[in-house]
N, C-alpha and C positions, 0 to 999 in steps of 0.2 A: 505492498500498500504506498509506504511511505520508505525513504532511503535513511541511513544514518544520518547523511549529510540534511536532507528535509527534516528529520528529527531533533535535530542541534540548533534548529532555525524557528522554529514554533515556543512562545512562552503560553505555560498552562496556568489558568488564574480561575477563582472562585470568588465569590461575594458575599455575604454576610450583609442585612439587614435589618433594622429594626425602626416599628413604628417612630414617627416624626415626633413623637410626646407620648409621654410614659401609659396615658387613660385619654378615653376618648372626651373627656370632661377636663381635659388639658391641651384638646383643640383649641384654638383660633375658632372665634365665634362664626365668621365666615364660613369656616372647613365644616361645622358639625353638620347644617344642612345635607351640605358636600357628601360628606357619610353617611348620612343616613339613606340619600338615595344611593350611592354604592350597597350598602346596607339592602335593602329593599331585593336589589338585585340577587347578591350572594344566598340570602336564604331559602332562596326558593331553589337553591343547586348544593348545599351542605346540611347536613346530617349533625346541628349541631348548634347550642344555643342562638336564639336569632336576635336576642336584646340590637340595635347598634354598638354598644360600649361593648357586649359578649362578642361580640365580631370583629370589632374594632383591635382586642385587646390578642385576640387570635388572625386574625388575616390583615391588617392595615399593614404587617412590612412587606407583602409583597407584590404591592403596589407602589409605582415611584411616586403616584402625587401624595401619598399618604404615609411614606416610609422612606427611610434615608439608608445610607453605606455606611457601616461601621466597621467593616473589615474590606480588605482586599489583600489574597494574598497569591503569590505567584512562582513561577520557578522554570524553569529550564536546564535542559537536558545535555551533558556533554559525555563525550566518551574518552576513556581512558583506559590504557590497556585493552580495549576491544570491552570494556565492562559501563553498562551508563550510571554517570552519577549523575544527580540533580543539587541545586542550591534555587534554597528560598529565601523570598523577602516576604514581611508582612507590613501592612499599612492598615492600623487601628487606633480606634479611640473615640473621643464624643465630639471632635471637630470635624465636621466631614467636607466643612471647604479645605479643609488643611490638607486632609486623607487623600482628599483627590487631586491635590495642586500637585502633593508632592509623587504620586501614583503616575498624573503625566510627564513630570520632569523625567520618570525613569524610562515610561514607557514609548513616550514621543525617538528619543534617539537610537532605542532598541529597533523602532518598526518602520527609520527611514529608511533604512536597506528594504527594497520592493521583494525580496525572498523571503522576509520575514514572516511570521502569522498569530494569529491568538488562539486559543484552542483554548474549550469550556464545556463542561459535560451539562447540555441543556442552553448552551450558551447565546444559540440564535433566539430562542425565546424566553430567556429571563436575561442573565446577567450583562450581556452585550446593551440589549436595550435599554434596559434599568438604569446601566451606568450612565447610558448616553443623557440619558434624561434629567439624571442628578446632575451633569456637568450641566447643562443647559439651566434648571431651575436654581442652581448655585452661582450662574453667571457666570461659570467660567469657559473657555474655550473646548470646542472638544477636540479630545487627542486625534489626529490627521488617520489612524486606523478606522475609530468609531466613527468620523465622521463617513469613510466608505458607505459606513451603510446607507445613507443619504442622497449621495451623488454617485452610485458609480451602480452597475445593474447583478443583481445579486450572486452569479457566477464570475464577477469583478474583485467580492468584495474577500478580503484574507481573514475570512474569520472560518477558525474550525470549528464543530462541533462531535463528538463522541458518539452522543445520543441519534443524531443525524448519519453519523454512518453507519451506526449500527443498526437504523433503518433498511438500507438499502431500497431507499425509497417509497417503501412502506410510511403513510400517511395517519395510520388507523391506532398505533401504540406509541404509551411512552414506559421506558424502562429504566430503573433508577440506577443511579450509580454505584449502590448498593447491590442488584442484581448481577449487575455486567462484571463486578470483582468476585462474587461467587461463579459465576460461570469462567470467568479465566484463572480462577483460584488466585485471586490478588487478594493481601488483608485487607478486611473490612474496615473502612474508613467511622464507622459508627463505632465508637469504643467508649466515647461518653457522651457528649451533648448530642442533640438532633436541634434539626430547623427549628422547628418550634419552641425550643427554649432559651433559641438567641435572644429574645427580646425579654427575658426574666431576667438570663446573666446579665444583658448589656444596663438595664434600666432599675432592677433589686441588687445583684453582688455587682455592678460596674467591676466584672472582671474582664477587661478588655483582652489581655493576655491568653486567659483561655479560648475566647472567641478565637483567637489569632490562632490559637493551635489547633483546634475543629477544625476550622476555614484550610489551614495548610496538608490535613490531613486528606479533605477531599482534593486539592490538589494534585497531592501524590498520587493517591489513587487518578483520577483522569489521567495523569501522564502512563501509570504502569499499565492502564487498558489501551491504552494509545500503543504501550509496546509491543504488547500483545499481540492486538489486531494486526500488526506487522509484521508478527513472527519473531520479535527481538523477544530475548530475558527480561524478567521485570529489573530493576534495582533492588540492590541487596540494601539494607539498613544502613550499614554503616558506608554505605554511599550516598546517602541524603543529610545536604548540611544544611541547618535553618543563618539563611545573617542577619535574623533577629527584625 
């Protein structure tokens, strides 16, 4: 599927998000009726508590208009002595503007070369558009590679998605990263918290390092899955290094 040279030109990433306010009551007044309208649509499709406040707590983080990015983790593969090594870096905290600015300062130079790409699991449906929207909401310039989503044809955009690769053109199903890890014999990234708990860890525990560790595990898992799709050996734990 991809050569080792191509694999070394991929930046793997994952994001974690939380609601923009700790609870529905803390939302600005003009946003509360807007969320209520969203909740009216959501409660027709979800089997869980239906009040706007309850749905805000469980669902707001997945919408860029009502949520925010609290962590971006990324990493790239380098082959040394015929073995894949991985270097990780995370941007996390409660200052989204700073987080996005710092990530763009790293991303733009990396993706200046035309052969460089981004890869995320379900990235085309979630991570990439969510990031693009939050850059605009924060009044920040879009990183060039994310701007391609608005200016180029879909097949010209340098964005990879392991879930789309796994679909082989089948648009009827969603395959979780955890399931692909099981299928390919990759260690599961879900050994601490899961996505539904990120909001609590962010707003209540304020443990940004824990969120970053969780996010990094998803990045590693995404890279490992793509390696297996390409017929390569996965990375040994001792060859995975975090730059913080």
